[in-house]
C-alpha positions as CSV (number, residue, x, y, z in Angstrom):
1,M,-115.3,86.9,54.7
2,R,-114.6,89.9,52.8
3,H,-110.9,88.8,52.4
4,L,-112.0,85.4,51.2
5,F,-114.1,87.0,48.4
6,I,-111.2,89.2,47.4
7,L,-108.9,86.3,47.4
8,I,-111.2,84.2,45.4
9,G,-111.7,87.0,42.9
10,L,-108.0,87.6,42.6
11,I,-107.4,83.7,41.8
12,F,-110.3,83.7,39.4
13,S,-109.2,86.8,37.5
14,L,-105.5,85.5,37.4
15,S,-106.5,82.2,36.0
16,F,-107.8,83.9,32.7
17,N,-104.6,85.9,32.3
18,S,-101.9,84.2,30.4
19,C,-98.4,85.1,29.6
20,A,-98.3,82.9,26.5
21,R,-98.3,85.0,23.3
22,R,-99.5,84.0,19.9
23,V,-96.8,83.0,17.6
24,V,-97.5,83.2,13.8
25,V,-95.4,81.3,11.3
26,R,-95.7,82.5,7.8
27,Q,-95.9,79.7,5.3
28,P,-94.7,80.4,1.8
29,T,-97.7,80.8,-0.6
30,N,-96.4,78.7,-3.6
31,V,-94.4,75.8,-2.6
32,T,-93.3,73.2,-5.5
33,V,-92.4,69.9,-4.2
34,V,-91.1,67.2,-6.7
35,K,-91.0,63.7,-5.5
36,T,-88.2,62.5,-7.7
37,L,-85.9,64.5,-10.0
38,P,-85.1,63.4,-13.5
39,R,-81.8,61.6,-14.5
40,Q,-80.5,64.6,-16.1
41,H,-80.3,66.8,-13.0
42,K,-76.9,68.1,-11.9
43,V,-75.6,68.5,-8.3
44,V,-74.1,71.9,-7.5
45,R,-72.6,73.1,-4.1
46,I,-73.3,76.8,-3.3
47,N,-71.6,78.0,0.0
48,G,-71.4,74.4,1.3
49,T,-75.2,73.5,0.7
50,R,-76.0,71.0,-1.9
51,Y,-78.6,71.9,-4.7
52,Y,-80.0,70.0,-7.5
53,V,-80.2,71.8,-10.9
54,W,-82.7,70.9,-13.5
55,G,-84.6,73.0,-16.2
56,G,-82.9,76.1,-15.0
57,K,-84.3,75.8,-11.5
58,H,-82.6,75.1,-8.2
59,Y,-84.0,72.4,-5.9
60,R,-83.3,71.5,-2.2
61,K,-83.9,68.0,-0.8
62,T,-86.3,67.7,1.9
63,R,-88.3,64.7,3.6
64,N,-91.1,65.2,1.4
65,G,-89.1,65.5,-1.9
66,Y,-87.3,68.2,-3.7
67,V,-88.4,71.9,-3.2
68,V,-87.8,74.6,-5.6
69,V,-85.6,77.5,-4.1
70,R,-84.4,80.7,-5.1
71,I,-80.7,81.3,-4.9
């Protein structure tokens, strides 16, 4: 009977112990998303990546629109 209680206690204590760790993904604080670029934008390639330039800022195309990036 004593072994049964020890076994149940062991199983109970292991059920609350998890090997998973918390993963925190840092999001940028200020993200500017533009849905459409004006017609005056220019397309440039830097290291094989396409960027769109307008108004002195570089944009990268994403699913949600164009995001301002620093190069």
